[in-house]
Each structure stands twice: as structure tokens, then as C-alpha cells.
DSSP file (Angstrom, degrees, kcal/mol; ACC not computed):
  #  RESIDUE AA STRUCTURE BP1 BP2  ACC     N-H-->O    O-->H-N    N-H-->O    O-->H-N    TCO  KAPPA ALPHA  PHI   PSI    X-CA   Y-CA   Z-CA
    1    1 A M              0   0    0      0, 0.0    81,-1.1     0, 0.0     2,-0.2   0.000 360.0 360.0 360.0 147.9   34.9   -7.3    5.9
    2    2 A S  E     -A   81   0A   0     79,-0.2     2,-0.4    80,-0.1    79,-0.2  -0.547 360.0-150.2 -84.5 147.2   32.2   -8.6    3.6
    3    3 A K  E     -A   80   0A   0     77,-2.6    77,-3.2    -2,-0.2     2,-0.2  -0.952  23.3-111.5-118.6 137.8   28.9   -6.8    3.2
    4    4 A L  E     -A   79   0A   0     -2,-0.4    75,-0.3    75,-0.2    74,-0.1  -0.465  36.7-124.9 -66.8 131.0   25.6   -8.6    2.4
    5    5 A K        -     0   0    0     73,-3.1     2,-0.7    -2,-0.2    -1,-0.1  -0.305  18.4-112.1 -72.9 160.0   24.4   -7.7   -1.1
    6    6 A S        +     0   0    0     46,-0.0     2,-0.3    -2,-0.0    -1,-0.1  -0.869  50.4 172.1 -93.4 112.4   21.0   -6.3   -1.8
    7    7 A L        -     0   0    0     -2,-0.7    46,-2.8    46,-0.3     2,-0.2  -0.899  27.3-138.4-126.5 150.2   19.2   -9.1   -3.7
    8    8 A S     >  -     0   0    0     -2,-0.3     4,-1.9    44,-0.2    43,-0.2  -0.543  35.6-105.0 -94.5 169.4   15.6   -9.8   -4.9
    9    9 A G  H  > S+     0   0    0     41,-2.9     4,-2.2     1,-0.2     5,-0.1   0.888 123.2  53.2 -60.4 -39.7   13.9  -13.1   -4.7
   10   10 A E  H  > S+     0   0    0     40,-0.4     4,-2.2     1,-0.2    -1,-0.2   0.884 105.8  53.9 -64.2 -38.5   14.4  -13.6   -8.4
   11   11 A D  H  > S+     0   0    0      1,-0.2     4,-2.1     2,-0.2    -1,-0.2   0.919 109.4  48.1 -58.9 -44.1   18.1  -12.9   -8.0
   12   12 A V  H  X S+     0   0    0     -4,-1.9     4,-2.3     1,-0.2    -2,-0.2   0.885 108.8  52.9 -66.9 -39.2   18.3  -15.6   -5.4
   13   13 A V  H  X S+     0   0    0     -4,-2.2     4,-1.7     1,-0.2    -1,-0.2   0.913 109.6  49.8 -61.5 -42.1   16.4  -18.1   -7.6
   14   14 A K  H  X S+     0   0    0     -4,-2.2     4,-1.1     2,-0.2    -2,-0.2   0.892 108.7  53.1 -63.0 -40.5   18.9  -17.4  -10.4
   15   15 A I  H >< S+     0   0    0     -4,-2.1     3,-0.8     1,-0.2     4,-0.5   0.948 111.8  44.1 -59.4 -49.3   21.8  -18.0   -8.0
   16   16 A F  H ><>S+     0   0    0     -4,-2.3     5,-2.2     1,-0.2     3,-0.8   0.758 103.1  64.5 -72.4 -23.0   20.5  -21.4   -6.9
   17   17 A S  H ><5S+     0   0    0     -4,-1.7     3,-1.3     1,-0.2    -1,-0.2   0.816  95.9  60.4 -66.8 -27.4   19.6  -22.4  -10.5
   18   18 A Q  T <<5S+     0   0    0     -4,-1.1    -1,-0.2    -3,-0.8    -2,-0.2   0.750 103.4  51.4 -66.8 -23.7   23.4  -22.3  -11.1
   19   19 A F  T < 5S-     0   0    0     -3,-0.8    -1,-0.3    -4,-0.5    -2,-0.2   0.243 130.4 -93.5 -98.9  11.2   23.8  -24.9   -8.4
   20   20 A G  T < 5S+     0   0    0     -3,-1.3     2,-0.2     1,-0.3    16,-0.2   0.522  77.6 140.7  94.7   6.3   21.2  -27.3  -10.0
   21   21 A F      < -     0   0    0     -5,-2.2     2,-0.3    14,-0.1    -1,-0.3  -0.600  29.6-166.9 -82.4 144.6   18.0  -26.2   -8.1
   22   22 A E  E     -B   34   0B   0     12,-2.6    12,-2.7    -2,-0.2     2,-0.4  -0.931  31.7 -96.4-128.1 153.2   14.8  -26.0  -10.1
   23   23 A I  E     +B   33   0B   0     -2,-0.3    10,-0.2    10,-0.2     3,-0.1  -0.558  40.2 174.1 -70.2 122.5   11.4  -24.4   -9.2
   24   24 A A  E     -     0   0B   0      8,-3.4     2,-0.3    -2,-0.4    -1,-0.2   0.800  60.7 -20.8 -98.6 -38.3    9.2  -27.2   -7.9
   25   25 A S  E     -B   32   0B   0      7,-1.2     7,-3.1     2,-0.0    -1,-0.4  -0.981  51.2-143.4-162.9 167.6    6.2  -25.2   -6.8
   26   26 A Q  E     -B   31   0B   0     -2,-0.3     2,-0.4     5,-0.2     5,-0.2  -0.996   9.5-177.5-142.3 136.4    4.9  -21.8   -5.8
   27   27 A K  E >   -B   30   0B   0      3,-2.5     3,-1.7    -2,-0.4     2,-0.3  -0.942  67.7 -46.2-134.1 112.2    2.4  -20.7   -3.3
   28   28 A G  T 3  S-     0   0    0     -2,-0.4     0, 0.0     1,-0.2     0, 0.0  -0.496 123.4 -19.2  65.2-128.2    1.7  -17.0   -3.1
   29   29 A S  T 3  S+     0   0    0     -2,-0.3    20,-4.2    -3,-0.1     2,-0.4   0.266 119.7  91.0 -96.9  11.7    4.9  -15.1   -3.1
   30   30 A H  E <   -BC  27  48B   0     -3,-1.7    -3,-2.5    18,-0.3     2,-0.4  -0.911  56.5-162.3-113.3 135.3    7.1  -18.1   -2.0
   31   31 A V  E     -BC  26  47B   0     16,-3.0    16,-2.8    -2,-0.4     2,-0.6  -0.903  11.1-141.6-114.5 142.3    8.8  -20.4   -4.4
   32   32 A K  E     -BC  25  46B   0     -7,-3.1    -8,-3.4    -2,-0.4    -7,-1.2  -0.910  15.4-161.4-105.9 123.3   10.1  -23.9   -3.5
   33   33 A L  E     -BC  23  45B   0     12,-3.5    12,-2.4    -2,-0.6     2,-0.3  -0.842  12.3-179.9-104.0 140.0   13.3  -24.9   -5.1
   34   34 A K  E     +BC  22  44B   0    -12,-2.7   -12,-2.6    -2,-0.4     2,-0.3  -0.970  13.4 180.0-137.0 152.7   14.4  -28.6   -5.2
   35   35 A R  E     - C   0  43B   0      8,-1.8     8,-2.7    -2,-0.3     2,-0.5  -0.976  16.7-146.7-146.5 148.0   17.3  -30.6   -6.5
   36   36 A V  E     - C   0  42B   0     -2,-0.3     6,-0.2   -16,-0.2     5,-0.1  -0.964  18.7-139.7-115.6 124.0   17.8  -34.4   -6.4
   37   37 A L    >   -     0   0    0      4,-2.9     3,-2.3    -2,-0.5    -2,-0.0  -0.325  28.9-102.8 -78.4 164.5   21.4  -35.6   -6.1
   38   38 A S  T 3  S+     0   0    0      1,-0.3    -1,-0.1     2,-0.1    -2,-0.0   0.793 122.6  55.3 -59.6 -29.5   22.7  -38.6   -7.9
   39   39 A R  T 3  S-     0   0    0      2,-0.1    -1,-0.3     1,-0.0    -2,-0.0   0.382 124.6-102.3 -86.9   6.0   22.5  -40.8   -4.8
   40   40 A G  S <  S+     0   0    0     -3,-2.3     2,-0.2     1,-0.3    -2,-0.1   0.384  71.7 145.4  95.4  -3.2   18.8  -39.9   -4.5
   41   41 A A        -     0   0    0     -5,-0.1    -4,-2.9     1,-0.0     2,-0.4  -0.492  39.4-143.4 -70.6 135.1   19.0  -37.3   -1.7
   42   42 A K  E     -C   36   0B   0     -6,-0.2     2,-0.4    -2,-0.2    -6,-0.2  -0.843  13.3-166.4-102.2 136.0   16.4  -34.5   -2.1
   43   43 A Q  E     -C   35   0B   0     -8,-2.7    -8,-1.8    -2,-0.4     2,-0.4  -0.983   5.7-170.9-124.4 133.3   17.3  -30.9   -1.1
   44   44 A T  E     -C   34   0B   0     -2,-0.4     2,-0.3   -10,-0.2   -10,-0.2  -0.967   9.0-180.0-129.4 138.9   14.7  -28.1   -0.8
   45   45 A L  E     -C   33   0B   0    -12,-2.4   -12,-3.5    -2,-0.4     2,-0.5  -0.990  16.0-148.2-132.2 142.7   14.9  -24.4   -0.3
   46   46 A T  E     -C   32   0B   0     -2,-0.3   -14,-0.2   -14,-0.2    -2,-0.0  -0.961  17.4-174.6-114.3 127.6   12.1  -21.9    0.1
   47   47 A I  E     -C   31   0B   0    -16,-2.8   -16,-3.0    -2,-0.5     2,-0.4  -0.977  21.7-134.3-125.3 127.7   12.6  -18.4   -1.3
   48   48 A P  E     -C   30   0B   0      0, 0.0     2,-1.3     0, 0.0   -18,-0.3  -0.660  17.7-137.8 -77.1 134.6   10.2  -15.4   -1.0
   49   49 A L        +     0   0    0    -20,-4.2     2,-0.2    -2,-0.4   -19,-0.1  -0.398  49.0 147.2 -91.2  58.8    9.8  -13.6   -4.3
   50   50 A H        -     0   0    0     -2,-1.3   -41,-2.9     1,-0.1   -40,-0.4  -0.570  60.3-117.4 -91.2 158.0   10.0  -10.1   -3.0
   51   51 A K  S    S+     0   0    0      1,-0.3     2,-0.4   -43,-0.2    -1,-0.1   0.878 104.6  12.5 -63.1 -38.0   11.6   -7.2   -4.8
   52   52 A E  S    S-     0   0    0    -44,-0.1     2,-0.3   -43,-0.0    -1,-0.3  -0.968  80.1-139.8-141.4 125.1   14.2   -6.8   -2.1
   53   53 A L        -     0   0    0    -46,-2.8   -46,-0.3    -2,-0.4    -4,-0.0  -0.620  26.9-109.7 -84.6 140.6   14.8   -9.4    0.6
   54   54 A D     >  -     0   0    0     -2,-0.3     4,-2.3     1,-0.1     5,-0.2  -0.286  27.5-116.0 -61.9 153.1   15.5   -8.2    4.1
   55   55 A K  H  > S+     0   0    0      1,-0.2     4,-2.4     2,-0.2     5,-0.2   0.884 116.3  52.3 -60.8 -40.2   19.1   -8.7    5.3
   56   56 A G  H  > S+     0   0    0      1,-0.2     4,-2.1     2,-0.2    -1,-0.2   0.877 109.0  50.0 -64.2 -37.7   18.0  -11.2    8.0
   57   57 A T  H  > S+     0   0    0      2,-0.2     4,-2.5     1,-0.2    -2,-0.2   0.908 110.4  49.8 -66.5 -42.5   16.1  -13.2    5.4
   58   58 A L  H  X S+     0   0    0     -4,-2.3     4,-2.7     2,-0.2    -2,-0.2   0.910 110.4  50.3 -62.5 -42.3   19.1  -13.3    3.1
   59   59 A R  H  X S+     0   0    0     -4,-2.4     4,-2.6     1,-0.2    -1,-0.2   0.909 110.9  49.2 -61.5 -41.8   21.3  -14.5    6.0
   60   60 A A  H  X S+     0   0    0     -4,-2.1     4,-2.6     2,-0.2    -2,-0.2   0.904 111.6  48.2 -65.1 -41.8   18.8  -17.2    6.8
   61   61 A I  H  X S+     0   0    0     -4,-2.5     4,-2.8     2,-0.2    -2,-0.2   0.916 112.0  50.4 -63.4 -43.2   18.7  -18.4    3.2
   62   62 A F  H  X S+     0   0    0     -4,-2.7     4,-1.8     2,-0.2    -2,-0.2   0.924 112.3  46.9 -59.8 -46.3   22.5  -18.4    3.1
   63   63 A R  H  < S+     0   0    0     -4,-2.6     4,-0.4     2,-0.2    -2,-0.2   0.919 113.8  47.8 -62.3 -44.9   22.7  -20.4    6.3
   64   64 A Q  H >< S+     0   0    0     -4,-2.6     3,-1.2     1,-0.2     4,-0.3   0.921 113.6  47.1 -62.8 -44.6   20.0  -22.9    5.1
   65   65 A A  H >X S+     0   0    0     -4,-2.8     4,-2.6     1,-0.3     3,-1.8   0.782  97.7  70.4 -70.3 -27.1   21.7  -23.3    1.7
   66   66 A S  T 3< S+     0   0    0     -4,-1.8    -1,-0.3     1,-0.3     5,-0.2   0.622  86.8  67.8 -69.6  -9.6   25.2  -23.8    3.2
   67   67 A R  T <4 S+     0   0    0     -3,-1.2    -1,-0.3    -4,-0.4    -2,-0.2   0.776 116.0  25.8 -71.4 -26.5   23.9  -27.2    4.5
   68   68 A Y  T <4 S+     0   0    0     -3,-1.8    -2,-0.2    -4,-0.3    -1,-0.1   0.734 125.0  44.4-106.6 -32.2   23.8  -28.2    0.8
   69   69 A I  S  < S-     0   0    0     -4,-2.6    -1,-0.2     2,-0.0     5,-0.1  -0.947  93.3-100.5-121.4 134.7   26.4  -26.0   -0.9
   70   70 A P    >>  -     0   0    0      0, 0.0     4,-1.4     0, 0.0     3,-1.0  -0.272  29.0-128.6 -55.9 136.5   29.9  -25.3    0.4
   71   71 A E  H 3> S+     0   0    0      1,-0.3     4,-2.6    -5,-0.2    -4,-0.0   0.826 106.1  61.6 -57.5 -34.7   30.0  -21.8    2.0
   72   72 A E  H 3> S+     0   0    0      1,-0.2     4,-0.6     2,-0.2    -1,-0.3   0.858 105.8  46.6 -62.1 -34.9   33.0  -20.8   -0.1
   73   73 A E  H <4 S+     0   0    0     -3,-1.0     4,-0.3     1,-0.2    -1,-0.2   0.827 117.0  43.2 -75.9 -32.1   31.0  -21.2   -3.3
   74   74 A L  H >X S+     0   0    0     -4,-1.4     3,-1.5     1,-0.2     4,-1.3   0.817  95.9  76.6 -81.1 -32.9   28.0  -19.3   -2.0
   75   75 A R  H 3X S+     0   0    0     -4,-2.6     4,-3.0     1,-0.3     3,-0.5   0.849  91.7  51.7 -54.0 -44.6   29.8  -16.4   -0.3
   76   76 A S  H 3< S+     0   0    0     -4,-0.6    -1,-0.3     1,-0.2    -2,-0.1   0.763 108.9  53.0 -67.0 -23.1   30.6  -14.5   -3.5
   77   77 A C  H <4 S+     0   0    0     -3,-1.5    -1,-0.2    -4,-0.3    -2,-0.2   0.808 122.3  27.2 -78.4 -30.7   26.9  -14.7   -4.6
   78   78 A F  H  < S+     0   0    0     -4,-1.3   -73,-3.1    -3,-0.5     2,-0.4   0.683 119.0  51.5-106.0 -23.6   25.6  -13.2   -1.3
   79   79 A Y  E  <  -A    4   0A   0     -4,-3.0     2,-0.4    -5,-0.3   -75,-0.2  -0.911  62.2-150.8-122.1 144.8   28.4  -11.0    0.0
   80   80 A S  E     -A    3   0A   0    -77,-3.2   -77,-2.6    -2,-0.4     2,-0.6  -0.871  22.6-122.7-108.6 146.2   30.5   -8.3   -1.6
   81   81 A N  E      A    2   0A   0     -2,-0.4   -79,-0.2   -79,-0.2    -5,-0.0  -0.775 360.0 360.0 -87.5 121.8   34.1   -7.6   -0.6
   82   82 A R              0   0    0    -81,-1.1    -1,-0.1    -2,-0.6   -80,-0.1   0.441 360.0 360.0-109.7 360.0   34.4   -4.0    0.5
């Protein structure tokens, strides 16, 4: 079974930058990531820049991002095989 990795907000921002997301804005400790697809669709994710994200928060980010990125591509970034 896979186990959720322990990631910081910065780690998550780096993961999504690999998928073409860029920092659009920041308010307090939350950063907004955006990417625009070739057909003009805009995709947005909000990530808290905490030193360690709670497991529930990571799961929510994973679920939100899986609307835009295939789950198979995201899984190795968020889960470890034990």
C-alpha cells in the first residue's frame, strides 16, 4: 500500500512547476499557482507555504490537482511505495 509523503509547501510548488504551473500571486502564507493550456483553459491551484503540510491538506491538494493532471503522473510525487 502507498503512504503519503511528508512534503512542505515549497516541495509541492516545485512538483507542480514540473507540470507547467507558475506562481501567479501570494497572499500571506498561501501561493496561487496557474497555468494556461494551449486551448486557453486556465487552471489554478492554491498551496499553503508551510514547512510541513498536514496529511489531509496534501490529500486535498492531490485531489484538486488530479482534475488537471492524470493521477498516475501525480501519484509518485505524493505517495511512496512501502
